[in-house]
C-alpha atoms as one frame of an Amber mdcrd trajectory, in Angstrom:
protein
 151.753  69.333 140.369 148.622  67.208 140.615 146.405  65.445 138.159 143.529
  64.088 140.203 141.336  61.593 138.996 137.196  61.596 139.711 136.898  61.413
 143.224 134.605  58.393 144.780 134.556  57.518 148.215 136.796  56.251 150.440
 135.505  52.819 151.693 134.693  52.875 155.580 138.068  51.937 157.501 137.561
  48.401 159.039 138.393  47.624 162.658 142.075  47.419 163.258 142.961  49.695
 160.089 143.848  52.928 160.830 144.349  54.401 157.264 143.925  52.995 153.934
 144.341  55.150 150.516 144.209  53.628 147.270 144.058  56.991 145.389 140.467
  56.945 143.958 139.954  60.154 145.533 142.817  61.417 143.811 145.952  62.874
 146.013 145.868  65.971 147.977 148.266  67.802 150.214 146.761  71.014 151.117
 143.364  71.664 152.822 141.321  70.334 155.361 140.886  66.941 153.582 144.305
  66.475 153.060 145.610  63.113 153.657 149.092  63.704 152.784 152.004  66.421
 153.656 154.898  67.227 151.959 158.097  67.492 153.999 159.055  71.075 154.243
 161.955  73.111 155.912 162.099  76.906 155.462 161.454  77.411 151.601 162.392
  73.939 150.587 159.343  71.617 149.668 160.213  68.230 148.605 157.601  68.314
 146.239 159.616  67.585 143.029 157.578  65.204 141.140 154.457  65.347 139.108
 151.551  63.299 140.552 149.092  61.463 138.628 146.510  59.208 139.883 143.665
  56.814 138.475 142.143  52.937 139.233 145.567  51.860 139.204 146.795  53.931
 141.991 149.410  56.762 142.312 151.984  57.433 140.050 154.774  60.299 140.696
 157.300  61.136 138.385 160.256  63.485 138.236 158.986  66.896 137.234 161.868
  67.933 134.619 161.245  70.354 131.500 159.662  68.956 128.608 158.278  66.025
 130.138 161.730  64.420 130.917 161.910  62.534 134.363 164.434  64.434 136.002
 165.074  65.845 139.749 164.744  69.664 139.366 165.109  70.836 143.243 168.251
  70.553 144.803 169.911  72.176 148.472 172.917  73.643 148.488 175.522  73.327
 150.729 174.444  75.207 154.290 177.626  77.408 154.784 175.971  80.087 157.029
 173.840  80.271 160.120 170.166  79.874 159.030 170.528  78.470 155.875 168.592
  75.430 155.169 170.162  72.571 156.036 172.108  70.631 153.041 170.978  67.427
 154.167 167.529  68.131 153.114 168.920  67.713 149.312 168.312  64.038 149.949
 164.493  64.600 150.053 163.117  64.866 146.267 159.574  64.285 146.619 158.465
  62.832 150.244 154.995  62.950 151.990 153.588  61.652 155.382 150.251  60.787
 156.320 148.480  63.811 157.913 147.355  61.807 160.922 148.112  62.793 164.551
 148.339  61.033 168.037 146.277  62.279 170.600 148.549  64.542 172.005 149.178
  66.024 168.449 152.389  64.127 167.482 152.737  63.017 163.812 151.971  59.981
 163.181 150.042  56.527 164.486 150.204  55.682 168.423 151.774  52.501 169.428
 150.262  51.454 172.769 152.234  48.580 175.056 150.945  44.867 173.615 149.998
  46.426 170.252 152.047  46.229 166.628 151.852  48.858 164.247 152.015  47.691
 160.516 152.256  50.025 157.184 151.746  47.930 153.984 152.190  49.363 150.475
 151.955  47.964 146.746 154.884  49.777 145.135 157.068  50.013 141.896 159.429
  52.245 141.162 162.626  53.226 138.373 165.431  55.392 138.646 166.326  57.364
 135.242 169.474  59.258 133.944 171.869  57.817 136.863 174.353  56.748 134.414
 175.240  60.460 133.889 176.713  60.934 137.260 179.968  62.797 137.367 181.667
  60.578 140.176 184.012  58.189 138.200 184.964  54.834 139.662 183.277  55.894
 143.079 180.315  54.532 141.699 180.303  50.829 140.227 176.693  50.183 138.897
 174.797  53.583 138.822 171.308  51.413 137.744 172.053  50.137 141.446 173.335
  53.229 143.980 171.062  54.541 146.544 173.169  57.643 146.523 172.451  58.381
 142.698 168.587  57.927 143.039 165.801  55.817 144.865 162.142  54.802 145.378
 160.265  53.687 148.683 158.036  54.056 151.567 159.354  54.610 155.139 158.443
  54.984 158.151 159.567  57.630 161.137 159.349  58.363 164.657 159.245  62.519
 164.889 160.434  62.261 168.620 163.447  60.471 168.211 164.197  60.747 164.250
 164.653  56.606 163.997 164.037  55.796 160.373 163.182  52.345 158.935 162.710
  52.489 155.113 162.257  49.946 152.196 164.101  51.832 148.802 164.419  50.471
 145.340 166.580  50.930 142.889 166.587  49.186 139.484 168.163  46.406 140.370
 167.688  45.605 144.066 165.427  46.226 147.059 167.280  47.827 150.042 166.082
  47.732 153.812 167.219  51.298 154.960 167.660  51.954 158.770 168.747  54.873
 160.031 168.642  57.876 163.008 169.140  61.208 162.081 170.935  63.640 164.342
 168.520  66.211 164.355 167.292  65.700 168.061 170.593  66.070 169.523 169.357
  69.421 171.128 167.101  67.812 173.287 168.288  64.431 173.401 171.787  64.597
 173.789 174.599  63.319 171.112 173.173  59.984 170.501 174.712  57.458 167.633
 173.059  58.789 163.862 173.965  56.763 161.182 172.470  55.452 158.100 172.534
  51.544 156.841 171.533  50.391 153.643 171.174  46.643 153.562 170.566  44.999
 150.167 167.949  42.360 150.459 166.669  40.951 147.303 166.867  41.504 143.093
 164.662  43.416 141.237 163.705  44.816 137.901 162.155  48.384 137.273 158.990
  46.793 136.023 158.753  44.732 139.560 155.805  45.441 141.782 156.080  44.581
 145.544 154.196  44.367 148.715 156.532  46.170 151.313 155.547  46.258 155.065
 157.031  47.886 157.854 156.310  46.238 161.518 156.798  47.915 164.776 156.292
  45.740 167.548 156.568  47.717 170.905 156.919  45.575 173.691 159.491  43.292
 171.738 161.122  46.526 170.495 161.698  44.756 167.331 161.102  46.171 163.365
 160.715  44.200 160.634 160.911  44.474 156.937 158.496  42.026 155.041 159.009
  41.719 151.444 156.144  40.103 149.232 155.136  38.064 152.010 158.786  37.329
 153.319 160.413  38.588 156.507 163.803  39.794 154.611 165.210  42.060 158.065
 165.039  42.982 161.289 166.181  45.356 163.959 165.744  44.337 167.758 168.009
  47.514 169.408 166.451  50.437 167.709 168.921  52.837 168.198 172.119  50.854
 168.097 174.418  50.355 165.385 174.154  47.323 163.390 176.564  44.643 164.468
 178.886  45.089 161.310 180.104  48.273 159.463 179.706  46.677 155.938 175.890
  48.481 155.178 177.153  51.677 157.136 176.719  54.811 154.308 176.546  57.496
 156.804 178.096  57.727 160.317 177.504  60.763 162.505 179.194  59.622 165.472
 177.830  59.748 168.921 177.193  57.390 171.966 174.188  54.282 171.004 171.151
  54.621 172.920 167.857  52.400 172.850 164.865  53.853 171.618 161.740  52.909
 171.955 159.117  54.790 169.661 156.036  55.621 171.066 154.474  56.407 167.777
 155.469  56.056 163.984 154.120  57.862 160.895 154.317  56.366 157.455 155.731
  57.755 154.072 156.795  57.344 150.335 159.075  59.334 148.487 161.885  59.715
 146.223 165.210  60.468 147.302 168.743  60.878 146.786 172.219  60.198 149.315
 174.691  61.880 147.551 176.712  62.410 150.641 176.755  58.665 151.519 179.434
  55.622 150.805 179.567  52.895 149.006 179.489  50.129 151.322 182.086  47.329
 150.377 183.851  49.576 148.197 184.761  53.130 149.701 184.737  55.239 152.762
 184.528  58.374 150.376 181.326  60.152 150.031 179.940  61.698 146.999 179.104
  65.330 148.040 179.481  67.045 151.038 176.279  68.385 151.581 176.775  69.889
 155.468 179.439  72.463 155.599 180.106  71.789 159.291 183.414  69.628 159.057
 182.272  67.627 162.518 178.883  66.421 160.730 180.613  63.380 159.147 182.335
  60.422 160.440 184.419  57.949 158.090 181.805  55.014 158.166 184.907  52.532
 157.987 187.392  53.776 160.278 184.881  55.446 162.862 185.396  58.081 165.298
 187.617  60.011 165.091 188.247  59.830 161.462 186.332  62.446 159.683 184.326
  61.518 156.084 186.258  62.342 152.700 184.244  63.464 149.664 184.501  63.626
 145.930 183.280  66.817 145.810 184.179  68.874 148.857 182.207  71.948 147.768
 178.754  70.839 146.939 178.852  71.800 143.074 175.528  72.217 141.662 176.205
  69.944 138.837 177.407  67.238 141.309 173.834  67.747 142.762 172.004  67.636
 139.600 173.027  65.360 136.803 170.127  64.482 134.986 169.038  61.839 137.261
 165.552  61.203 137.845 162.681  58.929 139.306 159.376  57.247 139.383 157.245
  55.396 141.685 153.863  54.087 141.963 151.764  53.076 144.928 148.851  50.802
 144.078 147.400  51.009 147.631 149.302  52.030 150.979 147.625  50.936 154.767
 148.025  51.508 158.397 147.050  49.394 160.833 147.424  48.255 164.382 146.566
  45.337 166.400 147.685  43.010 169.789 151.167  41.511 169.582 151.497  37.635
 169.196
């Protein structure tokens, strides 16, 4: 659902700036002038939110009944061939830019010698997470990425490496993952998800979030309010320790050199994840394949265990929701220093 502010022309894009949106022209995900596109898979569309635009930018609120900010869309455990993958329950409201490279790949090219950077001014909060059904497996529902989060992300659609900033009501996280969805083409590479806390926050806080990729150096940097808070310099490899590992899908580490990245923003859950430092047990088995999950503490070949092995509907939707505000979003490219 979209509430569009009166249109005004978008300023001319300066040199080095590839994309800029302050949402003064509204927010469009369909049609020839759409600048954003919802993530889709079969019948599942990640558009579980009500969109408003104004002079302050974009605001998205979970689109529950009677105006309540709760998620309403979910994906069941995929127990039959051809079913929508249960892991897509992660994405409640998620969009990426419609920009494409010269060869038609979604995203922005990163030539040799260049740095590609996405910058967004963002605020976010979660709602209703205290109503979770997981008992002592959740230690702080106001600060648990698995229950709900908001943020921005950068993805390479060719190799499925993803770099996110995610927000709970209490903390900012650098999120680094590689999804297993390209294994048919690229082999059984290591797939994983890490959530690394990098700063405290309050729901009212607004942040400048920067994701920057230097192709020649092979480095991705996370900058929060002008300060580098995290970096990855072996893209495709695990982090040195497992203390922040939330999901492990096994596989062999392989160095990745993305040729492009696309940038997006969204509201998410991660219910199949474990809580680093507390328990290796995930909350909900979203994917039925018994070989999909590995214990994030013990590693292969130990399978991961879950509070809810059957993915009951009440474990996936329990009154939680989120809201995301984005003042502006910019993608630019320039020479490496």
